[in-house]
N, C-alpha and C positions, 0 to 999 in steps of 0.2 A: 530402361531409361524413360524419364518422363516425356510425354508428348508436349509440344508447345502450348496446347490448350490447357493441359494440367498445370504446367509451370505458371502460365498466365493467371489462372485461378488462385494458385497458392500465393503468388505475389500480391494480387489484388486483395485477397481476404486477410493477408497478414498485415497489410498497411492501412486498411479501411475498416471502419465500424459501420454497422447498418445506418443508412441515412447519409453517410459520408459522400462528398463529391470531389473535394480538392485532391489533386494528385501531385501538385508542385510543378507540373510540366505545363508550359504555356499552351492554351487552347485545348488541353486534354483534361477530361474529368472522368472519375470512376464513380459509379453508382452501385450501392449495395442495399438491397431491400429484402425483407422477409416475405414480401408478397402483400397485396392489397385486397381488401374485401369488396371494393367498388371502384368505378372509374373516377379519375381525378382530372381536372383541367390542367393542361400543360402547354407551354409555349415552345414550339420547335423553332430553332434558327436554321440557317444554312449550315448543315452539320451532317456527320455520319455517326451512326450509333451501332456498336458492335456488341452483340449479346454473347457473353461467355458462359452463363449458366441461367437456367430458368427461361422465361418467355415474356413477351409483352404484346398487348393488344392496343392498337390505336384506332380511333374512329374520327372521321372528319366529314361532316355532311352524311351522305349515305354510303361513303366508302369506308371499309373496315380492312385493316391489315393486321395480321398476327404473325410474328416472327419469333424464332426460338434460338437457343444456343447453337452457334455455328453459322448464324446468319447475321446480316447487317442491313441497316436501312439508311438511305440517303435522302435528306430533305433539302430542296433547293431554295426554299422560301421561309419566311417567318409565318408559321401556321399555328393557329390556336386549335389544339386537339383535345380530345378526351382520351386518356390513356390509363391502362391498368397493367401492373406487373404481377407475375406469378412465380412462385418458387418452382423447383423442378419436381419430378415425380417422387423423389426421395426427401422432399421437404427441405432441400438445401436452398439458400437464399438466391434471389435474382442478382446477377452481377453483370454490369455492362460498362463499356468504355465509350465515351463520346469524343469526337474531334470536331471542333468548330472550324468550318472551312474558310480559308483565307483566299479570296478571289485573286489578289495580286500574286500570291505564290502559285496558285493554280495556273494563272496566265503565263507566268515565267516558265513553268514546266511544259505547258502546251507548246510554247514557242520553240522549246528545245527538242521536242519529240517529233517524229515523222508526222506530216500533215494527215489528218484523218478525214476520210470521205464520208461524212455523216449524211444520211438521207434527210429530206425535208420534213418539216413538221415538228411539233413540240413534244417533249417527253413529259409524262406526269411528274408533278413536283415532289412526289413522295413515292419511293419505290424500294423494294427489298431484293436481296440476292444472297446466295450462300457464300461464306468466306472461303477463300482459297488458302492453301498451305502457306503461300508466300505472305498473305495478309496476316495470318496467325503468327508467323515468325516475326514480322515487324511489330505487331502488338506486344508480343512477349518482350522484345528488346525495349520497347517504350516503357513498359511497366517495371522492368528490372531497374530502370533509372530511379524509380521511387526508393530503392534501397541504396542508391548512390547519388544523393542530391548534389554532391560536388561536381558530378559529370553532366548535370542537366544543361547548363548554359552552352556547353560545347556539342554534346551529342544529340540533344532533343531536336534541334533544327534539321539534322541529318535524318533522324528517324521520321520526322514529319514529312520531309520531302519524299522519302521512299514510300511512305504509306499513301500519300497522294498520287505518286506515280503508279502504284499498284491499282489504286481505284480508277485512275484514268485509263489504265490498260485493260480494265475489266468491262463488265456489261453496263456499268453506269458511266462509262466514258463520255458518251454523248451528252448526258445530263450535266456532268461536271464541266464540260466544255461550254455549255450554254450558260452556266453560272458565271464563268470567267469572261464571256463575250459581251460586248456592248451592242451586238447586233441581234436581230431576231426578237420574238415576242417576250421571252422570259424577263429581260431587264425592264421592259415596260410594265409587265404584270407585277414585278417586284415593286416598281414605283407606285403602281395603283394600290397595292396592298399597304404600302407605307402611308399613302394618302387616306385610305379608308381607316387605318388604325388611328390616325390623328383626328378623324371626323366621325367615328362610328356612332357617337351619341347624339348626332343631329340628323335631320332629314336631308337627303340629297338625291339627285338623279344620277343615273349611270352616265349621262352626258357630262356631268361635273367631273366624274372620275376620269372619263376619257380625255377631257380637256387638260387635266392635270398631268396625264402621262403621255399625251400626244397620240392617242388612238381614237378612231371613230367608234361610235357606240357598238356597231355590229362586230367590228374587229376585236374590240375589248371583250365583249360578251363571249365570242368564240374562243379567243386565246385564253381568257381567264378560266373558262370551264374546262378546256383541254388540259390545263396545267394543274388546277386546284380541284376540279370536279364540282365546283360550285359557280354560280353566277356572282357578280360583285355584290348584289343586294343580299343574296343568301350568305355570303361571307360576312357582310355587316351584321346580319342577324346572329350568326355564330359568335362573333365577337361580343355582341351585346349580351347574349345569354351566358357565355362563359364568365364575363365580368360580373354580371348580376349574381351568378352563383357564388363567386368569390366574395362579393359584398355580403351576401346572406350568411355564408359560413363564418365570416369575420365577426358577425354579431353587431355590426355598426348600422345596419339598415333593417327595417321591416320590409314586407313584400312590396307594398306600393312605393316605398322609398327607393328600393333597389330598381324597380321598374322605371321610375321617372329619372333616376340617376344615369341610366344607360340609354335613355332616349325614347322609351316607350311613352305613348300618350294615353294608352288604355291599360289599366291594371289587369282587366279580365283577358285581354289579348295576350299580354305578357304571360299570364298563368297558363294559358292554352299552349303557347309556344314552348314554354319551359317544360311542361309535362310531356309534350311530344319529344323534346330533345333529350331529357334526362330520365324519363319514365318515373318521375317523382315530382310532386307539386312543389312550388316554392315554399309553402308552409311546412311541408315535411322536411325539407332541407334546413329550414330555419329552426325547426324543433330539434333536428339532429345536432345543430351547433350548440344546443343547450342554453340558448340565449333568446329572449323575447324582449327586445329593446324598442323604444320609440324611434321613428325614422329620424335620421340625422345624417348630414354629410360628414364623411371622415375628415379629420384634420388634414 
C-alpha cells in the first residue's frame, strides 16, 4: 500500500507541471521545480511550506535555514528572503505545498482549543520542524481534492481547519498563537515591517518606525531582532538590495539607476553592499540578464 507521502507526490506531480503553483484550493499552492542553480529573491508571507520532495535553502540576513522532504517551515511575517530549491538525490523535482495562514481562522481554532500556557518571550518569525504522520495525512487529503474539483467548496475548508489544528498542536503552536493574537510584540513588529515596506526607499530613523507601530526605540530594536534576526535598518537594507536585484535582472535599470531607485545616495556604497549580500557585483547580475540598457524608471 502506498504511504501518504507517496500518494501526495503522485497527486501533486500528476496535476502540476514544473513551475506550476495553482492548486484550485483557496490559500493552498503547489510548487514543482527541477532545481535552481543559484539563489533567487522570494517574498514569504505568513504561511506554512511543506516539502514533499527535494529540499530548500533560505537565507535572511545572517540566518540560514535548510529543510528537506518530510519537513515544513512556518513564517509568521512578510519576509524578503533569498531562496534556492534543490532536486533530490535521484534528480527528481522539488515539490512543495504552501498554505497561506488565515489569522481569523487561527483565532477561531485557538478559542475552541484548551488554553495553552505559553512561556514569555518571542518566537523567531521563521522556523522549521519535521512533519508528523497526522500532517501528512491531511496534506494527502488536501491534494486529492485536486482530482475532484467539485468537492473543493465543501471539503477544502474542513481540510484547512484540520491542518491548522495539527500545526497548533505541534511545536509551532506558540508561534501560530502569536500570529493570531493582538497582544505581545509580534503584531507590532508586523506593523513595523509593513511601514518599512512602504518607506524602504527613503531615509528614516528607527524612532519613525517606533512611532508608527507604538513601540519605543529600544523595545522595537529588541523585539524586531528577536523575531526577524535583523534590526529595522538592516531589514530596510535587505528590502532595498532585493528590490535592486529585481530591477537589474528585469533589464529596466542600469547599476546607478537601480541604486537610486531603491533609495541609495551613493552608487559605490550600493555596489559594496550588493556584493556583500549576493556574492556578485551589480554589473555581473546585469550582464547575466543579457541586457545593458540606459537607466530609466519602469512604467
